[in-house]
C-alpha positions as CSV (number, residue, x, y, z in Angstrom):
1,X,-5.5,31.0,-17.7
2,X,-7.1,29.8,-14.4
3,X,-10.2,27.6,-14.8
4,X,-11.9,26.9,-11.5
5,X,-15.3,27.1,-9.8
6,X,-16.3,30.7,-9.6
7,X,-12.9,31.8,-10.7
8,X,-12.4,31.4,-14.4
9,X,-9.9,34.2,-15.2
10,X,-6.8,35.4,-16.9
11,X,-4.1,37.1,-14.9
12,X,-1.1,39.4,-15.5
13,X,1.2,36.8,-14.2
14,X,1.3,33.2,-12.9
15,X,2.1,34.6,-9.5
16,X,-1.1,36.6,-9.5
17,X,-3.1,33.5,-10.5
18,X,-1.5,31.4,-7.8
19,X,-2.3,34.0,-5.1
20,X,-5.7,34.8,-6.5
21,X,-5.0,38.6,-6.9
22,X,-8.2,39.2,-8.7
23,X,-7.6,42.9,-9.3
24,X,-4.8,41.8,-11.6
25,X,-7.2,39.5,-13.4
26,X,-9.9,39.6,-15.9
27,X,-13.0,37.4,-15.4
28,X,-13.4,34.9,-18.3
29,X,-17.1,34.5,-19.1
30,X,-17.1,31.3,-21.1
31,X,-20.1,30.8,-23.4
32,X,-20.0,27.0,-23.3
33,X,-22.6,26.4,-26.1
34,X,-20.5,28.6,-28.5
35,X,-17.6,26.3,-27.7
36,X,-19.7,23.3,-28.5
37,X,-20.5,22.3,-24.9
38,X,-24.2,22.2,-24.3
39,X,-25.8,23.3,-21.0
40,X,-27.5,19.9,-20.6
41,X,-25.9,16.5,-20.9
42,X,-26.7,14.9,-24.3
43,X,-28.6,11.6,-24.1
44,X,-27.1,10.2,-27.3
45,X,-23.9,8.3,-26.3
46,X,-22.0,9.5,-29.5
47,X,-22.9,13.1,-28.8
48,X,-21.8,12.7,-25.2
49,X,-18.4,11.4,-26.3
50,X,-17.9,14.4,-28.5
51,X,-18.9,16.8,-25.8
52,X,-16.6,15.1,-23.3
53,X,-13.6,15.5,-25.7
54,X,-14.4,19.2,-25.8
55,X,-14.7,19.4,-22.0
56,X,-11.3,17.6,-21.6
57,X,-9.8,20.0,-24.1
58,X,-11.1,23.0,-22.2
59,X,-9.9,21.5,-18.9
60,X,-6.4,21.0,-20.4
61,X,-6.1,24.8,-20.8
62,X,-6.1,25.3,-17.0
63,X,-2.8,26.9,-16.1
64,X,-1.7,27.3,-19.7
65,X,-1.3,30.2,-22.1
66,X,-4.3,30.6,-24.4
67,X,-5.6,32.8,-27.1
68,X,-9.0,34.2,-26.2
69,X,-11.2,36.0,-28.7
70,X,-14.1,37.9,-27.2
71,X,-15.5,41.2,-26.1
72,X,-14.0,43.0,-23.1
73,X,-16.5,44.7,-20.7
74,X,-14.9,47.1,-18.3
75,X,-18.2,47.5,-16.4
76,X,-18.6,43.8,-15.6
77,X,-16.3,42.6,-12.8
78,X,-17.1,38.9,-12.6
79,X,-17.8,36.8,-9.6
80,X,-18.7,39.1,-6.6
81,X,-17.3,42.1,-8.5
82,X,-13.7,41.1,-7.7
83,X,-12.1,41.4,-11.1
84,X,-10.9,44.4,-13.2
85,X,-13.3,43.6,-16.0
86,X,-14.7,40.6,-17.9
87,X,-14.1,39.0,-21.2
88,X,-17.1,37.4,-23.0
89,X,-15.5,34.5,-24.8
90,X,-16.3,33.8,-28.4
91,X,-13.4,31.4,-29.2
92,X,-10.6,30.0,-27.2
93,X,-8.0,27.9,-29.1
94,X,-5.0,26.7,-27.0
95,X,-1.5,27.9,-27.9
96,X,0.7,25.1,-29.0
97,X,4.0,24.8,-27.2
98,X,6.7,26.1,-29.4
99,X,9.7,23.8,-29.9
100,X,13.1,25.3,-29.0
101,X,15.1,25.8,-32.1
102,X,18.7,26.6,-32.5
103,X,19.5,30.2,-33.2
104,X,19.2,30.6,-36.9
105,X,20.0,34.3,-37.0
106,X,23.2,35.9,-38.4
107,X,26.5,34.8,-37.0
């Protein structure tokens, strides 16, 4: 997934993301409040800490494989109508990197 100003998207390949080939991408419309990130900065220091942890977690997903749950809209094409559709995000947990394991199949 690519997270950047006016360019939150998922692409068919890393190469498409690097080259910003938007027709091979789907705009990711992140609903920050649903992810626990309010639109305005909390005044309470403890709440602000919690929000910053969530923001850093979201930022850590940039350039990573992710699971995105949401609703695809083929008629909405994201920023400047450049993408092949959009995904209204409901939930976005990060995929954990899988350890390489020795082949345990039949010998």
